N, C-alpha and C positions, 0 to 999 in steps of 0.2 A: 505494500499502500503508500509504503513510504518510497521507493521507487518510480509508484504511479506518480504523487503527486509531482515529485521531481520533473519528472517528465511533463506534466500538464505547465507546470513555470516556468520550463526553459520553453516549451512552444508558444507558449504567450507573449514570451519576451521576444521572439524571433519573428512574430504575429503569422504565427499558427495555428492557434488556437481556434476553437467551436466558435463558430459564429454570436454563436449564445453568451460567450466567454469574453467576446471582441466585438459588439456592436457599435457601431461609431452614435456619436449623439446624435438626437433629432435635428434637423436642418429647419435652422431661424426662416422664420415666416420673415416673406417680402414687407414692407412698410406699405401700409395701407394705401391704394391709388384711391384718387378721383373718380368719378366717373365718367367711363372713354366717350369717345364723339362721335363713333361709331360702330356698327358693329366690326369692321375689321379691327377697330382697337380692342373691341370687348374680346373677339376672338384671339387677339396678341396677347393681350394681358393675361388672358388663362393658359396660353401656350406659346411661350415668346418664341422667336426664332432663332434660338442658340441649340447648338448640339445638347444635348442629355451627355453624352460622356465627358465635355470638354465646357461644361457648367454646371456650378452649383446650384443648390435647388433654391436659393433664395433670389434667381431674377424672376420669382409672379408664380412658382409653380406650388405654390401654398393651397394655390386654389384650382384645381384641375376640370370645375365643372364649366358646362357650357352656358352662357350665360339664355334666360328666358326671354323670350319675347318682349314682357314687362317690364325687364331689365334696358333692352335693347329698345324699348320708345323709351322711356325713363333718360337713357343715356342719350337720344337724339336729340334734345331737346334746345341743342345748340347747333348744327351743323354749320361746318366750316365750307367757306365759299373758294378760300385760297387755292390757286391752281399753282404746279410748280411751272416755271417758265425759264426755256432753256439755255439763254443769257443771264440769269437773274440769281444769284446767290448760288452758286453752283459751277465744278469745272465744265469747260465745252470745250475744250481742246488745243484754248490758245494761250499761248507762246509769252502773254503778259501777263500781267497781275487781273484775277478779276473786276468789275467796277464794283466800286465802290458806293456804299449808300449812310454813311455816319461822317459829322464835318471829321472827325479824327480821322477816317477812313479816306475824304477827298484830301486831309492835306495833307496825308501819307503818301499818295499815290499821289500827288504833284510834285514831291520833294523827292518820290524817286526818277516819275516820268522826267521831269525837265532840272533837277540839279545830279541829281547821281548819275544818269544813264549818258548826258552828256560829258559829264568829266571823266566816266570810266571810255565811253566810245574817242573823246581827247586823248586820254594817254594813251591807251590801247594803239592808236595810230601813229602818234608822237615815236613812241618807243620802237614800235614796228618799222618806222620810214630810219633811225635813226641806226638800228639793225644792218637794215638794209645797206643803206650808206656807206656802215664800217666795213659792211662784207667786200665790197664791191671798190670803194676806194682803199682800203690798206690791206686789198688779197696781197701775196709775196709778189705775183707776177707785177701786179701796178705800183708794185711799193718792196723793192727789193731790202731798201736798207729802212728797218723802224725806227721810229722817231725814239727818241733818247730826252724826251721831255716829262719834268716830273712835278712840277707845280702849274698849274694855272688859273689868277687870282678871279677874273671873271669867270672861268668856268666853276669856280666851288663855290662864290658868293652866289652865282644862277639855280647851282644844285642843290644850293640850302634855302633859300628864298622861295623858291617856284613850289617846291613840295608843303612850305608853308602855310602860303596863298591858299592851294588848292584844301589845306586840311580848314582854313579861313572860312573859304566860299560853302566847304559842306556844314562845319558845324554851327556859324549860325542859326540857319534853318532847322537844321537837328535840334537843334538844344531849346528852343523854339514847338519842336512838335513833343517833344518830350514833356514841357512843362505842360500843354495844353492837355496830352494825354494824364497828366498823372497831379493837376487839379480839375477833378471833376465839377460840374454845377451839382448843386442840390440834389439829390436824388427824388424823383417821382414814382418809385418801383423800386421793390428790395427783391432781387431772388436769390437762394441760395442752390447751389448745384454743389450736388456730392458725387462722386465719381465713384463707382465700384465697378468690380467685375464681373460681368463686363455689361454696364448699365449705368444711365443717370440718372439720378435722383432730383426730384424739384420740388424747392419747399419754397412757399408763398408767407410770410411769417405775417402780414398784415391782412391776408386774406384766407387765413387759414385752411388753407390748401396744399397737400403732398401728392404729387407725381413719381409713378415709374415709369422708366420713356425706355423702351427697348425697340428693335432695328425688328422693323418690318421685313418678310418672307421677302425671297423676290414677284411672286406671285400677288399678293398681296400691294404690295409696292405700284406693280405694275397694275393693278387695277385701279388705284388713285393716279394712276399716271404721274409717279413720283421716281427720279433715278432708285434704281438699286442701289443697294448700302448706303442708303442717304437718309429713305423715310425711316422715320418710326411711331409708334402709336399713340405715344403723348407728345405734344409736343409742347413747347416753352412758347407761351402762347404773352406778348406783349403788347399795350397801346401804341398807335402810331403818336410820335411826337414828343413820347414822352423819357424823361430820361432815367434809363435800365442800369441799376446797381447790381451787377453780379458779386456774391461770396463764393468764391471755390474753394471745397477742399473735398476729401476723400477718406475712402472706410479702409482700403487698407494699402496700396498700392500709390502709386505716383502717376496720375493720368494728369490732361491737360484738356482745358476746354478753349474749344478755339472755332469761329467764324470770319473765314476769311474776309467777305465782302463788309464787314465792320469793321475788320481790324484790329480784331480781339483775338489775342491767346495767351492763356495762363494755365502756371503749372495745379493741379490740386495734390494739395501735398496733405497726406494724412498728420493732423496734430495740428494743424497749422491753417487761417484763414487768409485766402491770398483776395481780392478785389481789382476787378476792373470794372468798365461801364460804356456804354453805347447809347445812340440815341438815332432813330430815323421816324422820316415824316412820309414812306412810302411801303404800304400795307404790301402783303407778300411772304413767300417761303423764301428763308435762307439756310440753307447748310454747310455743319461742320464735322467737325472728327474729334475725336482725341488725337494728340500731335506727341503724346510719348509714348514709348514700347513699354506697357503697361500688362502681357501676358499672352499668352498663346491667343485669344482672340482680341486683341488689341484693336483688328482692323475693324471690328465689327461692333462697336459702341459709336454710331453716329450720332449728332446734333442737328436737331429742327428747330428751328425759331420760329414764329408765325405772329406776326403783326399784323393786327386788326384796327380798325379805327376803334375810339375808346368808349361808343355806347355797345359795341359786337363785344368787346374787353367784359364790359358789365355783365354781359346776358352768357357768358362762358364762364367767369365768377359762379354767378349765379348757378349754371349746368352743376358746376363742381359741389357744389354746397358749403363753398365760402360766402363771404361777406363783403362786398365796397368798405373801406375805410372810414368812420362815422355814420356809418349805417346804423349801428348796433346803438348807438347814443344818441340817435335822432326818434327816439319810441315815438308812437301816436299816441296823445293825448287819449283816455280814459273820461268814457261817461258816468258820472258818478252816478250812484246805484241811489235806490228810495231810502236807505238807512244811512248813506251817506248824506240825505237832504235835511233826515228829519234831526240825525244827532245836531245836524250843523242850525236849523231850527230853534232847536232845545237851550243851545247854547245863547241865543239870542235872546231868546224871551224869559229867560228861566232870572230873577230876582238875583240883586248880589246881597248874600249872608251877611247878618248883621254883624257887628264888631262886636272881637270875642276877646276874651283879655287870654294871654299868649300863657301858656302853660309853665312857663318860666317866672311869671310874677307871681308874688308871695298872696296866698289871702290875707283881708286885715284881721287884725288878731283884737275883739270885745275886750274891753274890759270892766269892773265895775262901776267905776263914774260915766263912762260913756254906755251903759245898758241901758236899751228903751224901756226898762222896769224900773226903775230909779227915779 
């Protein structure tokens, strides 16, 4: 018996124990998501487009039940009318930057197109011409006796000042762009984006909403008319014209939240809160991905931001069971009941009580001289 117990102890230590003796812990349920926007989202939330052998159970597999018709009808209170546009908010095969739809993105694109690219082009052409001239002018056949010049003051001053001037030309707009990027205006909306392996969780702390965003399968993405491996079941919905502050963190490894059309990319680090912002006036769909190598399914945790009109955003908040800030404080006035009216009338008609002697006032003491019988 002692030998058998020793065998089982050794087997458990190397992972050969029976399943009952080394059962894995129960998977943690995924965060409760809000009401899906349509049947495709409802089906994706019940069964995310992630292979089971590579993804943990926390990807939304806590509930594998197919939603009922009533649940789908309830979820369809807000139907998104946004459609993906081939040249907006997604890669379309161009060799240049995506079109920018935020103030920071427009400034950064101008800096890239009109400062960096001309400077790089001029420098590259100058170096190429200089190399060609040296090859031709100082080849052995044309210049058999090499020059022994060791110092040239003009040349040394030139190759010192010219790089300094180039750096100044680049530094001035670059520092201005950084100042604008890291001095955001007051936020109209705050969203917390949490990276997980391999999906995103979005929280709206001022609205009481939490979403679990999974990648759609190719068939569902095609049914919506969205690009494959970029479409998600639950989008990050924001109002047009609002300054959106995004607080980014992670639950496991380092991820990165980024949307190229907004000029936004920031790391999601476990135990740390990073912050970025964007503002766009154009409604539509804008796509991004995780930009850090976060594991086997790194390429399958996309980001979709849907920008809607402010009234549509309020409708979306209501469809998710949330509330707009200030809505709870402005509670409607209640009609007074009959009991309240009667109590008020009784208070108005009741006469004031007679003057009473305070309990702390001592009672008068009668002496023989003051007695009324004398």
